[in-house]
N, C-alpha and C positions, 0 to 999 in steps of 0.2 A: 618465536614470536613474543614481542613484549608489548603489552598495552598499558597506557597510563590514564588513569581517572582523575579528574580534578573535582573535589567535593565542594568547596565553599562556593565557587561559582559553577562548579560542576563540569570540568572538561576531562576526558578519559584518553590515555595515550597507550598505543600498542607497540611493543617491540616485536617484529614479526619475522622471525627466523626459524622456520619449522625444521624439525630434526629428521634423522634417517629413519627409514622403516616405519613411516607413519606416525611417529611420536615426535613430540617437541616440547621444549621448554619456553615459557612465556611470562612477561610481566606486564602490568598496566599501571599508569599513573593518573591520579585525578588531579587536574590542573586548575589553578585558581582563575587564570585569565587567559586560557587557550582553548577557545571554543571550535577549534579547527581539527579536521581529520588530515594527517599526513600519511601517504603511502607511496613510496617510490617517487617523491616530488609532486604527486597529484594532490591537490587540495579540494576539500569539501567542506563547505561552511555547515556547521551544526549549531543552532542556537541554544545556549545553555540556560538553566533555571537562573533567573536574575535575582539572586539574594545576596545582600552583603555579608562581609565576614562580621560586622558589628551585630547584624540582626540574628546571627547564628549564636554569638556569645550571649546575647540577651535571652534567647529561647532556652539555652542550656542552663543559665544561672536562675531563670524564674520558673520554668516548668520542666525542665529536663527532657523535653521533647523535641526530637530531630529526625531528619531523614536517614534512612538506612536501607540497603538492599537485602531484603530477607529471603532466604531460600527455605520456603515452608515444606517442601518435600522434594525428593531426589528427581532430577531430570525434568523438572518443570520451570518455567521462567522465573527469575527472581522478581520480587514484588518490592516496589519504593513504598515504604511504610513510614508513618510517623511512629518513631520509637521512643520509648522513655528509657533514659540512660541514668540509672542511679548514681549518686555521689560515691567516690572512692572510699573503700574502708581502709583499716590498718594494713600498710604495706602495699598500697595500690595507687595508680596514677591515672587521672582522667585526661585523655588527649584529644585535642580538636585535630581530626585527620584533614589535611589540606590536599594531600596527593597520595594515591595508592596505585598499586600495580596488580596486573592480573597474571596468575601463574597457573600452569596445568595441575599443581597440587589442588588448587581450588576447583578446577574443572573436574578432576578426578573424584573428589569428594561429592560434588554437585551431581555427578553421573549416578551416584547410588552403588558404585563398585567398592568404595572404601567401607570395609567392615567396621571401622571405627567412627564412621560418619554419623552425625547426630542431627536430627531435624525436629523443629524449625532452627535454623542457625543464620548467623551473619558471617559470611566467608570473608577472606582477604587477609594477607599477612605480609605484604611488602607495601611500606608506606612511610610517610614522614608528616610531622605535625608539631603543634605547639602544646605544651603542658597547660591545661586549664586549671586543675586543681589537684591536690595530693591528699592521701590519707594519713592517719596518724603513724608516725615513725619513719616517714619518708624523708630522707635527708640529702640524697645525691642529686635530685632535681627539684625544681621549684616552678610555679606558674611562670609562663613566659619563656622557659627554655625551649629551644628547638631539638626534637627528638626523632629517633627511628625506633618504633617498637619491633622488638625481635622475637621471633618464634622460639629461637634457641637462648634459653635463659642464661644468666651467670650470676649466681649467688655469692661466690667467692669463699664460701663457707662449708659446703658438702664435700663428701670425700672425692667426688669427681673433680670439682673445681680445685681442691687441694692437691690432687694428685700430680698435676703438671704434665699428665699424659693424655689428656683428652679435653675437648671443648664442650662436652656433654656436661648438663647440669641436672641434678635430680630433685632440687628443692621443690618445684611447683608442677613437675610433670604429671603427678597424680591427680591434679586438678584440671589442668589444660587438656589433659587427654581425654576427659570426660565433659568438656564444655563448660566448666565452672570456675569460680574463684576459690583460692585456697582457705581464705578466712572462714566462710561459712558454708562452703560447698553449695553456693548458689550463683545464679547469672545476674549480671547487672543490667541485662537487657530485657525489656517486655514490650508487647504490643497488646493495648488495652487489657492488661492484666495477665496475658499469656507469656510466660517466661520463653526467651530466645536463647538458645545455647551460644556460647563463645565458640570461636574456631581458632585453634592452633595458639591459643593464649593471646590473639591479637584481634581479630575481627575488624579489619580496616575498611571494609565496605560499608562504612557508617561515618557520619560527619563527626560523631564523637564515639571514643571507645574507652573502656577501662581496662587496664592491664596490670600485672603485678610489676613492682618497681625494679625486681631483678630481670626484667625483660624490656628495660628502656635504655637505650644508648643515647647519652647527650651529646649533641654536635654542634660544630661552629655555627653561631647565628648567621654568619655571612653565606653559608652553603645554600644553593638554590634548592629548595624542597622539592620542586618538580622534577629535578633529576636525581637527587641523591636517594629518593625513595627506592630507587632500584637497588640500593646497596643493602636491602633487607633480605634478599634471598638469593636469586639466580646469579648474579654477577660475582658476589663473594664466593659463592659455592664453586664456580669454575676456576677463578684466581687462586683460592685456597687450596683446591685439590691439587694444584701444581706446586705452590710454594710451601704449604704446611704439611700436606699428606704425602705426596710423592717427593718432594724437595729436589725438584729437577735441577741438574748441574749444567753450567755452560757447555756447549757442544754435543748435548744429548740429542738423540732422535726420538721424536714424540709422534704417536698416532692418536688422533682424536676422532672417536666414533660418534657421529651425530652433531651436525653444525647448526643447532639452535642457539638460543642465548647462551646456555651454560657452556656448550661446546666452543662457542667462539670466545667466551671468557677463559676457557681452558687454553685456546690457542693464544690469546693475548698474554696470558700468564707465562706460557712457555717461551714466546718470544721474549718477554721481558727477562726471563730467567737465563736467555742465552742459548737456547736450543738451536743446533745447526740445521735441523730439518723438522717441519711441522707437517705432518701428512694428515689431511682432512678426509674423512670417509663418510660418504653421504650418498643416498640414491637419487638426490636431486642435484644434478650437475649445474643447475643455475645458481646454486649458492656459492660457487667457487670465487667468483668476481667479489663478492661481498667478503667472503672469507679471507681473501688475501689482505684486505684492510686490517684484519685482526692478527695477521702472522702467519696464516696458513701458506706454506710454500709449494705443497704438492696436492693434488686432488685425486681421489680414487672413487669411482662409482662402482659398487659391488655388481650391479646388473650388467656392466660392460665386460665381466670376466666369467670364464666357466669354472675356474678354481675356486675354492673356498676362499673368502676374503683374507683369512689369516695367512693362508699360503701365499696369496698375492703380496701381501705386506712383507713376509719372510723373504720372498725373492727380491723385492725392491730394495730391501735394507741389508742384504748379505747376512742373514740369520736371524733378523728380527729387530724390533725397535726396543729402546731402553725403557721407555714409558708409554703406556696406552691408557686412555681414559674412555670408559663407556659413559655417554651423556644422554642415554635414551630411556633406559629402564626395560630393556628387552633381554630376557635371560640368554637367548641364543646367542646375541651379540656379545654380551658378557664373556661368554666362552671364547668367542673369536678374538676378543680384545686381549684375553690372557695369553692365547695360544700364538699370537703374532709377536709376543715378547721375546727377547733374546734369551737364549738358555744360559743359565748361570747367573744372571743378575737382573733380567726384565722384571719390572713391576707393573701391575695393571691396577688401576683404581676405578672401582665401581662409583659412579657419581649418580647416575639415573636411579630411580626408584621404580622397582618392578612392582606389578599389581599383587595384591594379597594372595598368598598361597603358592606363588611361583617359587622355584627352587633353581639354584645354580648347579652345573656339573662340568666335570672335565675328567680326564684320566689322572690319577694320582702321580703318574711319571711326570706330568707337566710341573707339578710342584717339587717333587723329589729332586729334579734336575735344576733348581734354583730359581725358578720364577716365583714371584710374590703376588698374592692377591689381597688388595686392600679396599676398604670402603672409606667414605667420608660423609660427614653431615656438616652442612654450612661451611664446606670447605675447611673445616678444622679451626675456624676463627672463633675466638672468645668474644661474645657479642658486645657486651658493655666495654670492654678494654679495647677491642681492636676495630669496631665499626667507625669510631670517630677517626682513627688512624687512616682507614681507607677513604673517608670524606676528605681528609687532608690530602691524600695523594690524588684524589680527583681534582680537588681545587688547584693543585700544582700541576694539573694535565699530565700526571704520571699514569694514569689509568682512564680508560674510556667509560663513559656512561651515556652520554647523549646519543652515541651511535646506534645504541641498542632500541632506541624508541621510534616508531613509525606512526602512531595515532594519537590523536587527542579527542576525548569524547567526554560527554557529560555523564554524571552518575546516573541519571535517569535513563541513560542509553546502555547500561551495563549489560543487558542482554545481547544487544548488538555487538558489544565488545567481546564476549564469549564467542559470538559467531564469527567475528573477525579473526579471532585467535585460531579458529579451526578452518578458515574459509579456503578450503582446497577443493579441487575439481580434477576429474579426469579429462584431459584435453585430447581430441583426435586431431593432430597437426596435419596429417595428410591420409589419404585412403590406404587402407590395407597395411598400416604400420600399427605397433603397440601404442595404446594410450598412454599418456604421460601424466602423472599426478603433479599438478602445478599449483602454485600459490596465486590464486586467481582474485582479481579485484572485481567486486559486485557493486555496481553503483546503486544509489537509492531508487526506489520506484518513482516514476513520474505520473502524470495524470492517467488514470484507469488502469494502474498496474498495482501489483502486490509482490512483495519480497517475502519468500518462504524459507525457512530452515528445513531442509530435507532431512528427515530422520531415517527413512528406508526407501530404498528404490530397487527396482527388479529389471532384468535384462530381457529384451525381446528380439526376436529374429528381424524386426524392422531396424533396430539399431545396428545389428550385425550386417544387414544388407546394405545399408548407407555406408557403413565403415569399409566394405568391400570394394568400393568404388563403382558399383554397378548401378547405383542410383543417379539418374540425370539430374535430379534436383539437389543432390548432396552438395554441401558447401564445407569448405575446410580453411582454417581450423575451426572446429565447433565442439561443443560439449553436448554429448548425447544423452539419452535417457528420456522416457516418457511414461513410466510407471513409477509414481513415487507418493509418499505421503509425508506431512511435516506440519510445522506451526507457522502461522503468520506472524511475521516480524514487523513489518511496516506495510501501510497502505497509503495510497494516494488516490482517492476516488473523486470523480467529478461527473455530473450529468450533463456537462457541456462538452464531453469527449467526443471529438469529431467521429462520424460514422461509427458511433458506439456499438460494438458487438461484431462489427465487420473487420476481422483481423487477419483473415487468411492470406491476403496479400502480404501482410508483413511477416507472419509466422513462416510462410513459404520461402520468404527471402532471408529468414534467420535474423529478423530484427524486431524492435517494438513499433507499434503503430504510431505512437505519439511523435517521434521525430526520426523514425526510420533508421535507428542507430541500435546497437547491441548494448547491454548493460554489463557484459562481461570483458575483461582484458587481462593480459598477462605482460607486465612490464610495459604497458602502453600500446601493445598489440591487440586490435580488437578480436574477439573470439565469437563466432556466429552462435545464435541460439538454435535449438533443434526442435522442430515440431511444437514451438511455443512453449516448451517445458524445461528442457534441459536439466534433468534431475540427476544426473551423474556429477553433482556439485553439492557441497555442503549448504550453499545457499544459492537460490535462483530468483530470478524475476520474471513473473508471467503476467499476461493481461487478466484483469479481474472477472472478465466473462469466461475464464478458463478455469476457475477455482470452484471447486465444490466443497462446501462446508459440511462437515460430518460430525457424528456424536463424539465429543470429547473422551468418552469412555472406550471407544473403539481401539483395539491394538493397532497401532500404526505399522507394526512390522507385517501384519497380515493385510490390513486394508490397502496398503500400497499396490497390491495385485489387482485391485479393482479399477486401476487407471487405464487397463487396455485389454489384455487378453481374455480375462474371465467375462467381463462385460461384453466383449466382442462376441463370444461363444453364446452366452446365454441370450443376448439380444437377437442374434441371427435366427435364433428359434423363436423366442417370444414375440418380437416386434416385426421382424422382416418376413420370415416364413409364416408366422402365426400357426405353427404345428398344432394339430388338434389331438385330442384323446383317441386312442386306437390307431393312429397312424403308424406308418412304417418309415422310419428315418434312416438314411445312410450318411455315415460321416467319414469323409475322406481326410485322412491324417489324424492321428492320435496325440498330438502335442497338447499343450495347454488349452488353446482355443478349441481344439477338437474335443477334448475332454469336457470342456465347458458346454459345447453343444450337446454332448450326450447327457450331461447332467440337466440341461434345460429340456431336452426331450423327455427325459424321464420325469421330470416335474410336471409337464403337461399331460402326461399319461400315455405316451407313445407306446403301442404294443410290441413293436420290434425296433431295435437300435443296432444297426449292423456298422461295426467299425472297420475301415478299410485302411490297412497300413502295411509297409513291407517289413516291419519289425515284429515278429511273433511274441517277443518277450513283453510287448505292451499290453497284451490281452489281459492278463491278470489284474493289472492296475485299472485298465479300462472297465473291467467288470464293476468295480467300486463306484464308478461314475455312471453307470447305468446301461453300458454296452451288453447286448444279449448275445450277439453273434460276432464272429471275427473272420475277416477275409483278407488274405495276403495275395496280392496280385502276382507275386512271383511263383505261386503254387498253380497257376492256372495258364492254359495255353490260348484261352480265348481272351479278347478285350475285356477288361474288368466291368465295363458297363453290361456286356452281355451276361457275365457271371451273375450280377446283381438282379438282372431282369429274370434269369432263369430261377434264381432263389426265391423271388418274391412274386412269382406268378403274374408277371407283366411289367413289374418295376415299383418302386417306392413312391411313397407320398411326397417326400421332401429329401432333398440331397443338400448337404453343406459341405464345400470344400474348404479346408483350413490349411492347405499346403501351397507352397509356391510354385513347385515344379512338377505336380502331379495333375494330369488333366483327365477327369473322370468323364 
C-alpha cells in the first residue's frame, strides 16, 4: 500500500497493495495540487490547507517556523505542530518537501516496536522537494535544485563506498541512527524549544527538513515530484533486489513472496530482466489481477494448499525456482523462500525487514547443496549516483511509478493516511465459511457518525451465532465484531440529525441511519455493518450515540472487553436482578458472561453463588470470580432445577442463564 502526502498545499497519496501474511510495504506522497483521495477509481474530495508555496518560503526565510507531523510518543496520533527548522550547518542541506510517501518502516517505528525508535521525532523517508539553502562546503546541490532525500547515504569516500562491493555508506550512520546531525550531534528541529529527533536522516513529514549533503540525490528539473518521490525507498528496493542483488537472467523462474509495493516492484524488475515465469505468492487472491500488470504470470495462495508452500513451489517448477524474493519481513516465510529454490544454484534474497530480535533458520544442508541466501538494502542502489538514473528511466516510461499510488491526502490528514495504509478487515462473505482478510474501503462519517481506529477487539458467541447462518437477521457479506476499543479518527456531529438516537432500524439492517447505506466496501461491493459496530476492521464507522468516551489512560487491550460480555453479566446482577446482600444466586453457564455474573453477585454480597456447567474443569477458575459451589447437570439423574431446589432448601433468590442451549 502506498500513500502520497502533498505538503505545500497538503495532499497525501497512498499506494495500497498489502502483502502476504498480514505484512505490507507502503509509501505515501504529499501532493501540491491534488486534494483528492483515489482508491480503486473511487474519489472523495478532501479540502487541503490553502497555503501558497510562496508563503512557505517566506516563513522559512524569516522565522524558520513550519508545519510538521510530530510523533510525540509511540502509538499515539501524530500532531501537526509549528516546528522551528534551523538553518543548515556545514555539509547540510535544507529542503522544502513538496511530496512525501508513507512506508511501513515509518509505521513500525511509530508503533513503538522499533528498539532504535526515538521520540519525539518527525517520521518520513520517501519524498521529493526543492533545495532551499545549503551549508558551508556543500558543492553538489544548490538552492532551486530538485532533489530526493535518501535514507541510504553515499559519500563516495568511506571504505564502503570505495569498495565497489556494496551500496552501504558509513559516513553519517552514527548520527542518523540516533536522530541527530553529524556536525554537532544536535537536531535541527524544535517545538517551542523542545528538540525533535530526526528519523532515518530524512524526516520528510515536515514542510522543510535538514539532511546531510551525502544523502541528497539531485534529479531532473522536469521530473514530476509528486511521482518520483516514491523512488526514495520501496520501488527501488524491489527493482534493485532483482537487478543488483540477484542479477536475474533472461529465462529465469522467479518466486515473489508478498505482493505489496516492494513485491510488485520485484515482479516488475523480473519481467524487465526477461524472467520466463514470475510466480506471485500471497494469501490475498484479490491481488492477482493487479499483480499481472506488474509482470506476475502465476499466482499461488498458501491457504489453498495443504503442503508447505515451499513444496508447492518446488512441485510447480520441476525442482524449484532460480530466484526467490521475500518481501514481507516474516522469518518463517524467509525460510520457505529459500527452500523453494532449486538445488545447486537457487538464490533467495531477503528484502523484507523482520522485527527486532527475530532470527532466521534452515537446515544447513539447504546451503551445502548450493542454495544461496542474500539480503539487500535499498535494492543495492547507490543513492546519489543511481536514483537520478531511476528518475530518467521513469521519465522514459521504462519503469512504473504512478501505478503504485492510490490516494492523495493533506499533510493534516496524515493520521488518516496511516489508517488507510492498514485499513483491512475480516469480511464474512457468506454463512459458515472462513472469514477473509480484505482491503476494505471505509467511507468518511456522515452526520451523526464517528470513524474509529479499532486498536483491540474481542470475539463473542453472538458473532459466531450469526456466522453459523442460524441468525434469521444475519446479513452477508458483513464485518463482524461488537466488542472493541480504539481512537476516534473523524467525527461529523449535528443536532439536526433526524430521529437522533433512534438507530435500531438502521443497525438491524446493517446500514447507517443517515442515508441507509453502508460505509464499508470491497472493490465497490457494499459490505454490511454488524450490530452497529463492526469491530473486526482496522477502522469502523458507528453512530455517535453508540460511542462511549473513556479515560485516555485506560488500557484499550483490556477495556475492549467492556463492550459486551462483562457488562452484560455485571449488569444482569446489579441492574436487572438487583441481587441483594445475603442472597443465593445460581449461574447457568460459566463462560465470560457467567463469570461476570458471579463477580457481580460476589460484589453485592451474595452468600452463595452456585455455578452450573457441564464442564468440571471450569470450577477452579470460577472460584476466582466468586462461585462458591459447582453443579454439573451430567452428574445427576434429576432435572437440574430440582437439584438446585434441593440444595437450597426451596430454591435460589436469583437465577441468571448465560448459555444459549441450556434451559434451567
